[in-house]
Each structure stands twice: as C-alpha cells, then as structure tokens.
Backbone bond lengths (Angstrom), bond angles and torsions (degrees), N, CA, C in turn:
res aa  C-N    CA-C-N  psi(-1)  N-CA   C-N-CA  omega(-1)  CA-C   N-CA-C  phi
1 M - - - 1.446 - - 1.528 107.32 -
2 N 1.327 115.05 134.95 1.462 117.42 -179.71 1.530 110.49 -81.62
3 E 1.306 114.99 170.31 1.465 121.13 -174.39 1.525 112.15 -62.64
4 Q 1.330 118.57 -39.61 1.470 121.81 -179.12 1.531 110.97 -66.60
5 T 1.307 117.65 -42.24 1.463 121.54 178.08 1.525 110.16 -63.05
6 F 1.320 116.36 -44.07 1.460 121.97 177.20 1.529 110.34 -58.14
7 Y 1.325 116.37 -48.97 1.467 121.69 179.25 1.529 110.51 -59.32
8 N 1.324 117.61 -45.97 1.466 121.90 -178.41 1.525 111.80 -61.28
9 R 1.317 117.68 -37.77 1.463 121.17 177.83 1.528 110.91 -65.58
10 I 1.319 116.42 -44.16 1.471 120.63 178.39 1.526 109.99 -64.35
11 K 1.313 116.58 -43.99 1.466 121.92 179.30 1.530 110.54 -59.43
12 E 1.310 117.41 -42.82 1.464 121.87 179.32 1.529 111.27 -63.72
13 I 1.323 117.29 -39.82 1.467 121.14 177.46 1.526 110.27 -60.41
14 I 1.320 116.66 -45.68 1.469 121.62 -179.14 1.522 110.61 -65.04
15 E 1.332 117.27 -45.95 1.466 120.75 -178.95 1.526 111.47 -63.33
16 T 1.321 117.20 -40.88 1.465 121.16 177.97 1.526 110.44 -63.72
17 A 1.317 116.70 -43.66 1.468 120.62 178.69 1.524 110.79 -61.78
18 R 1.308 117.27 -43.20 1.469 120.61 179.80 1.524 111.41 -62.98
19 Q 1.323 117.22 -41.90 1.465 120.61 178.30 1.525 110.80 -63.18
20 T 1.320 116.38 -40.73 1.459 121.16 178.75 1.526 110.69 -64.05
21 I 1.311 116.61 -41.74 1.466 121.47 178.97 1.522 110.55 -63.71
22 V 1.314 117.39 -45.37 1.471 121.30 179.99 1.527 109.92 -60.79
23 R 1.332 117.51 -44.86 1.469 120.64 179.02 1.526 110.65 -61.16
24 A 1.325 116.90 -44.15 1.464 120.76 -179.26 1.524 111.05 -63.25
25 V 1.316 116.78 -41.60 1.468 120.69 178.35 1.525 110.07 -64.24
26 N 1.335 117.31 -44.43 1.463 120.58 179.46 1.524 111.72 -60.97
27 V 1.324 117.07 -42.64 1.466 120.68 177.95 1.520 109.55 -60.90
28 Q 1.321 117.32 -44.18 1.461 120.70 -178.20 1.527 111.76 -66.96
29 I 1.321 117.70 -38.02 1.470 120.82 177.04 1.523 109.99 -61.41
30 V 1.328 116.98 -47.90 1.468 120.97 -179.62 1.527 110.12 -60.84
31 Q 1.322 117.71 -45.60 1.465 121.13 179.36 1.535 111.27 -62.93
32 T 1.319 116.31 -42.35 1.465 121.06 179.39 1.522 110.89 -63.20
33 Y 1.320 117.41 -45.48 1.463 120.82 179.97 1.524 111.02 -65.52
34 W 1.329 117.51 -35.64 1.461 119.72 176.83 1.533 109.54 -62.73
35 L 1.330 116.45 -45.98 1.468 120.53 179.89 1.530 111.47 -63.21
36 I 1.333 116.92 -41.24 1.470 120.54 177.32 1.522 109.29 -62.68
37 G 1.340 117.10 -44.60 1.466 121.23 178.04 1.518 111.56 -58.42
38 H 1.313 116.27 -42.63 1.467 121.62 177.63 1.529 110.30 -59.19
39 E 1.325 116.40 -48.40 1.468 120.62 -179.62 1.530 111.39 -62.22
40 I 1.328 117.13 -41.91 1.469 120.81 179.72 1.524 110.07 -61.92
41 V 1.323 116.97 -49.48 1.471 120.75 -178.69 1.523 110.32 -61.42
42 E 1.312 117.21 -44.94 1.466 119.89 179.74 1.532 111.34 -61.58
43 E 1.326 117.18 -43.28 1.467 120.70 -179.36 1.526 111.10 -68.63
44 E 1.320 116.85 -42.69 1.470 120.28 -179.57 1.520 111.46 -64.17
45 Q 1.312 116.01 -42.56 1.457 119.33 -172.64 1.523 113.05 -90.91
46 K 1.309 116.39 -21.63 1.473 121.44 179.44 1.531 111.35 44.88
47 G 1.339 115.25 47.02 1.456 120.69 177.55 1.517 114.84 84.38
48 K 1.329 117.80 -5.32 1.465 120.71 179.49 1.521 109.92 -90.87
49 R 1.335 114.79 166.05 1.470 119.97 -178.70 1.522 111.41 -68.42
50 R 1.337 117.97 -35.26 1.462 121.54 -177.41 1.529 109.79 -126.96
51 A 1.326 114.87 156.44 1.467 120.39 -179.64 1.522 110.33 -70.60
52 G 1.321 115.72 152.63 1.448 121.18 176.35 1.523 111.25 -71.83
53 Y 1.314 116.19 159.30 1.465 120.96 -179.22 1.526 110.39 -89.89
54 G 1.315 115.69 151.90 1.449 121.43 175.51 1.519 114.36 75.77
55 V 1.295 117.69 9.32 1.460 120.83 -178.52 1.527 109.04 -80.70
56 Q 1.323 116.20 129.26 1.467 122.33 -179.62 1.524 110.93 -98.08
57 L 1.300 115.66 26.69 1.456 121.16 -172.55 1.525 113.09 -55.04
58 L 1.342 117.95 -51.93 1.463 120.31 -176.05 1.521 111.96 -66.26
59 K 1.316 116.76 -38.48 1.469 120.01 179.32 1.525 110.13 -62.22
60 N 1.320 116.51 -49.62 1.467 120.79 -179.38 1.525 111.64 -65.46
61 L 1.328 116.21 -43.06 1.459 120.40 179.17 1.522 110.58 -62.03
62 S 1.317 116.30 -43.28 1.462 121.18 179.40 1.526 111.32 -59.52
63 E 1.317 116.50 -46.13 1.468 120.38 -179.47 1.530 110.89 -60.86
64 R 1.321 116.67 -44.23 1.464 120.12 -177.28 1.525 112.22 -70.99
65 L 1.340 116.93 -43.45 1.469 119.63 179.78 1.522 111.23 -65.99
66 T 1.320 116.74 -39.35 1.466 120.49 178.86 1.526 110.18 -64.11
67 A 1.329 116.73 -39.42 1.466 120.12 177.85 1.534 110.96 -64.36
68 D 1.327 116.51 -38.46 1.467 120.50 -177.61 1.527 114.28 -83.79
69 F 1.349 116.83 -35.67 1.465 119.84 -171.20 1.523 115.04 -121.81
70 G 1.311 117.79 -2.38 1.461 120.11 -179.10 1.518 112.05 84.24
71 S 1.321 115.81 -160.36 1.463 120.62 -174.11 1.526 111.50 -66.86
72 G 1.321 114.74 164.23 1.455 120.98 178.92 1.515 113.21 110.35
73 F 1.323 116.33 -8.23 1.458 119.59 -177.72 1.525 111.93 -125.58
74 D 1.344 115.98 36.20 1.463 118.40 175.91 1.534 108.91 -71.14
75 E 1.326 116.13 168.57 1.465 120.45 -176.91 1.522 112.03 -57.79
76 S 1.311 116.53 -38.83 1.463 120.88 -179.46 1.528 110.93 -61.44
77 N 1.318 116.90 -46.23 1.463 119.35 179.48 1.526 110.97 -68.22
78 L 1.314 117.83 -36.37 1.462 119.88 176.91 1.531 110.89 -64.94
79 R 1.331 117.41 -36.05 1.469 120.12 174.34 1.529 110.09 -63.92
80 N 1.344 116.87 -41.56 1.470 120.26 176.21 1.527 111.05 -61.63
81 I 1.314 116.50 -41.28 1.463 121.34 -179.74 1.531 109.94 -64.48
82 R 1.324 116.58 -43.32 1.467 120.59 177.31 1.527 110.08 -62.24
83 H 1.333 116.34 -45.59 1.466 121.61 179.80 1.532 110.39 -61.87
84 F 1.309 117.13 -37.92 1.465 122.53 177.64 1.528 110.13 -57.91
85 Y 1.316 116.55 -48.12 1.462 119.92 179.56 1.526 111.03 -62.97
86 V 1.324 117.05 -42.16 1.465 120.91 -179.50 1.530 110.67 -63.34
87 M 1.337 116.92 -40.32 1.468 120.56 -179.39 1.528 112.46 -76.90
88 Y 1.308 117.24 -27.41 1.470 122.22 -177.77 1.529 109.28 -126.51
89 P 1.332 117.59 69.71 1.467 119.59 -175.34 1.531 114.21 -70.43
90 N 1.324 117.20 -17.38 1.463 120.88 179.78 1.528 109.46 -99.24
91 R 1.301 116.25 102.88 1.470 121.11 -177.46 1.523 112.66 -60.20
92 D 1.314 117.09 -33.22 1.464 120.40 -179.44 1.525 112.63 -67.99
93 A 1.326 117.36 -18.87 1.468 120.99 -179.33 1.531 112.42 -85.18
94 L 1.329 117.24 -6.62 1.467 119.62 178.98 1.520 109.43 -67.01
95 R 1.306 115.27 141.78 1.468 120.78 -178.04 1.525 109.67 -94.76
96 H 1.320 115.80 125.58 1.464 121.04 -178.90 1.525 112.76 -67.24
97 E 1.324 116.99 -19.29 1.466 120.12 -179.44 1.527 112.44 -77.11
98 L 1.339 116.72 -13.05 1.463 120.49 -174.45 1.522 111.59 -103.04
99 S 1.311 115.16 138.43 1.466 121.86 179.52 1.530 109.73 -91.14
100 W 1.317 115.33 173.24 1.457 121.08 175.45 1.526 110.10 -58.52
101 T 1.313 118.28 -38.57 1.467 121.53 178.59 1.525 110.31 -62.86
102 H 1.325 118.14 -42.04 1.469 120.75 175.48 1.529 109.84 -57.06
103 Y 1.324 116.27 -48.91 1.464 119.60 -177.39 1.527 111.72 -64.68
104 R 1.317 118.17 -36.33 1.468 119.48 177.05 1.525 110.74 -62.01
105 I 1.322 117.26 -38.29 1.468 121.10 176.88 1.531 109.43 -68.46
106 L 1.317 117.11 -46.06 1.463 121.19 -178.13 1.526 112.47 -63.03
107 M 1.325 117.72 -32.05 1.463 120.26 179.71 1.523 112.09 -65.61
108 R 1.321 117.43 -17.98 1.467 120.92 177.71 1.531 112.07 -86.61
109 V 1.333 117.32 -3.99 1.464 121.48 177.12 1.526 107.14 -89.60
110 E 1.329 116.71 109.76 1.462 120.48 -174.05 1.523 113.43 -74.30
111 N 1.321 117.46 -37.24 1.463 121.79 -177.96 1.532 109.18 -72.60
112 P 1.351 117.92 117.16 1.472 120.13 -178.30 1.528 113.62 -60.06
113 E 1.334 117.24 -35.50 1.467 119.78 178.67 1.520 110.56 -67.17
114 A 1.324 116.67 -42.06 1.467 120.56 178.19 1.523 109.82 -64.61
115 R 1.331 116.72 -42.42 1.465 120.58 179.59 1.527 110.51 -60.59
116 S 1.323 116.15 -45.63 1.461 120.56 178.88 1.528 110.96 -62.03
117 F 1.315 116.45 -41.97 1.466 121.31 177.88 1.526 110.33 -58.26
118 Y 1.345 116.70 -49.22 1.466 119.96 -178.17 1.531 111.68 -66.17
119 E 1.334 117.54 -35.91 1.469 120.26 175.97 1.525 110.52 -59.81
120 I 1.321 115.55 -48.36 1.466 120.68 -178.16 1.522 110.61 -63.57
121 E 1.325 116.19 -45.71 1.464 119.98 -178.93 1.531 111.16 -63.17
122 C 1.334 116.58 -40.73 1.474 120.78 177.68 1.519 110.39 -58.41
123 A 1.318 115.43 -49.75 1.463 120.11 -176.71 1.524 111.08 -67.09
124 K 1.316 116.31 -44.63 1.464 120.60 -175.36 1.524 112.04 -69.73
125 N 1.318 116.52 -38.36 1.464 120.81 -174.63 1.522 113.48 -103.05
126 N 1.346 116.17 4.60 1.461 121.07 178.15 1.530 111.81 56.02
127 W 1.348 115.71 45.75 1.459 120.39 179.88 1.521 110.34 -69.33
128 S 1.294 116.58 138.36 1.461 121.36 169.35 1.527 107.30 -73.71
129 S 1.318 116.90 167.53 1.466 119.25 177.07 1.528 110.18 -64.04
130 R 1.300 117.21 -33.09 1.470 120.83 177.21 1.535 110.80 -65.34
131 E 1.337 116.48 -41.12 1.469 120.52 177.92 1.524 110.59 -66.95
132 L 1.324 117.40 -39.95 1.462 120.73 176.02 1.522 110.08 -59.36
133 E 1.315 116.40 -47.02 1.469 120.57 179.09 1.528 110.34 -59.23
134 R 1.318 116.54 -41.48 1.465 120.63 179.77 1.528 111.11 -64.92
135 Q 1.325 116.41 -46.48 1.466 120.23 -179.29 1.527 111.10 -65.13
136 K 1.319 116.49 -40.53 1.464 120.81 177.81 1.519 109.79 -64.53
137 G 1.331 116.14 -44.01 1.461 121.16 179.25 1.521 112.82 -64.02
138 S 1.328 116.52 -31.01 1.468 120.05 178.54 1.528 111.11 -84.55
139 M 1.329 116.16 0.34 1.460 123.08 177.22 1.530 111.70 57.99
140 L 1.322 115.97 45.86 1.460 120.96 -179.41 1.523 111.53 -54.30
141 F 1.310 117.13 -48.47 1.466 120.09 -178.99 1.518 110.81 -59.10
142 E 1.324 116.71 -47.94 1.461 120.43 -177.83 1.527 111.31 -63.94
143 R 1.326 116.31 -39.25 1.468 119.27 178.52 1.517 111.02 -64.82
144 L 1.327 116.28 -41.25 1.461 118.98 177.15 1.525 110.73 -68.04
145 A 1.324 116.27 -39.09 1.461 120.42 -179.13 1.527 111.42 -62.86
146 L 1.315 117.52 -36.15 1.463 120.41 179.18 1.519 111.74 -65.07
147 S 1.306 116.94 -27.97 1.459 119.85 -176.87 1.527 112.49 -96.15
148 K 1.313 117.26 2.90 1.463 121.17 -176.63 1.533 109.64 -128.18
149 D 1.346 115.88 157.37 1.466 118.21 174.58 1.528 109.52 -78.79
150 K 1.340 116.52 167.27 1.468 121.40 -173.40 1.534 112.65 -61.51
151 K 1.330 117.49 -38.73 1.473 119.35 179.07 1.521 110.83 -64.95
152 A 1.313 115.84 -38.97 1.466 119.42 178.83 1.525 110.48 -65.49
153 V 1.326 117.14 -37.25 1.469 120.72 178.85 1.527 110.07 -64.56
154 K 1.328 117.13 -41.72 1.465 119.42 179.05 1.526 110.88 -64.47
155 R 1.328 116.76 -41.11 1.472 119.56 175.69 1.523 109.89 -62.81
156 L 1.317 115.76 -40.58 1.462 121.90 179.94 1.529 110.56 -61.03
157 A 1.323 116.71 -44.92 1.463 120.20 179.94 1.524 111.06 -65.80
158 A 1.326 116.89 -30.25 1.465 120.23 -178.83 1.523 112.81 -78.43
159 K 1.329 117.54 -35.45 1.469 118.41 -174.13 1.512 114.77 -121.87
160 G 1.308 118.80 -9.75 1.459 120.70 -179.09 1.514 111.51 90.65
161 Q 1.287 116.47 164.14 1.463 123.35 -178.87 1.509 108.26 -121.04
162 D 1.300 116.54 131.69 1.455 120.48 177.81 1.520 108.38 -88.29
163 V 1.322 116.40 89.58 1.456 122.24 -178.97 1.520 107.71 -93.54
164 Q 1.322 115.66 106.50 1.455 119.96 -178.44 1.518 112.42 -111.62
165 T 1.319 116.53 -28.13 1.462 119.87 -179.03 1.514 109.62 -132.08
166 Y 1.312 115.04 165.91 1.457 120.62 176.46 1.525 110.19 -58.44
167 E 1.328 117.10 -38.94 1.457 121.41 -179.21 1.529 111.54 -62.27
168 D 1.334 117.01 -33.89 1.463 120.31 177.93 1.522 111.26 -61.64
169 M 1.322 116.68 -31.55 1.460 120.21 -178.01 1.519 111.89 -77.63
170 I 1.316 118.71 -24.79 1.457 119.09 -174.01 1.523 113.95 -112.03
171 K 1.333 118.73 -7.11 1.459 119.39 -177.79 1.523 110.90 -77.67
172 D 1.313 116.16 154.25 1.457 122.40 175.19 1.518 108.81 -90.88
173 P 1.343 118.14 153.75 1.463 119.98 -179.88 1.525 110.96 -68.85
C-alpha cells in the first residue's frame, strides 16, 4: 500500500469516528433536554392541567443552572426546552437522526402534519438544519399538499415522500 492510500484510510477512520461522536452527542442533548422539559412541566403544573401563576421557576432555574454549567440555560432556552417536551410528550418517538437545532426549527411548524412530514424527510434524507430551514421556507409540504388530495397528504405525513425529481414534486397521484 502506498503512503497516500495509507493516509486516506487513517483519515477515513478519524472522520467516521468524529461523525459518530457528533451524532451520539446530539442524541444525548435531545434526550437531556426532553428530560429537563419533563421536569419543568411537572414542577410548574404540580399535577394540574395548567401551570400556576406568578411562578418564577424558569428565572430561578436559569440563574442556578447558568452559575453551575455556564451558558445554554437562559430563560429563553428553558422555555424552548419546556415547549419541546409539550410538543413531543412521547420520548420514544424522538428521532435519533435529528439534532436539537432540527427540533427547534420543527417546533415553529404549527401544522402537525407538516411537522411530521419534515421530521420524516429530515431523517430519511439526512437533511442538515440549514436544509430543513430551506425546505420549510420554500414550503415544500404546502406545495406538495396543493398537488395531492387530503388522504395522500396524510399518508405522506405518515411515511414521507420520496422526492427525487422536479416532476415528483408537481405530479398528481
């Protein structure tokens, strides 16, 4: 084996390991934020349907977590974490292919069918968060929905759409 081939093999091992590490960290961040969201909702609501009024829980929690762990736990992010748990109450349904950034983008999609569609497409097509933002901004789901009947859209949201060509995006079922 020549020196360049040897180098390329070593380089590939390192790059693969780094990708695996990044994925593992992203999965753990999402799981951790889900658990934090669960704890926040449980503490705020104390078994009731809605949170109590006048509770300074997030402000106090933010101050203490920031003191102990540094940035990343400001009130705004804690609100996002709480919202994440509320929108995704089933931890087992979280997709390991999606990062916290993906979920933050998806939480801004109000239509549950559209959100499910984008989740599936992200996972299936390995979309980066930037690609998800682009597809959401281009209203891919809505454009496909306009060209399909309602039953087809529901099937699409459940299993995803294999969009490979421009014609796939504009054809009728």
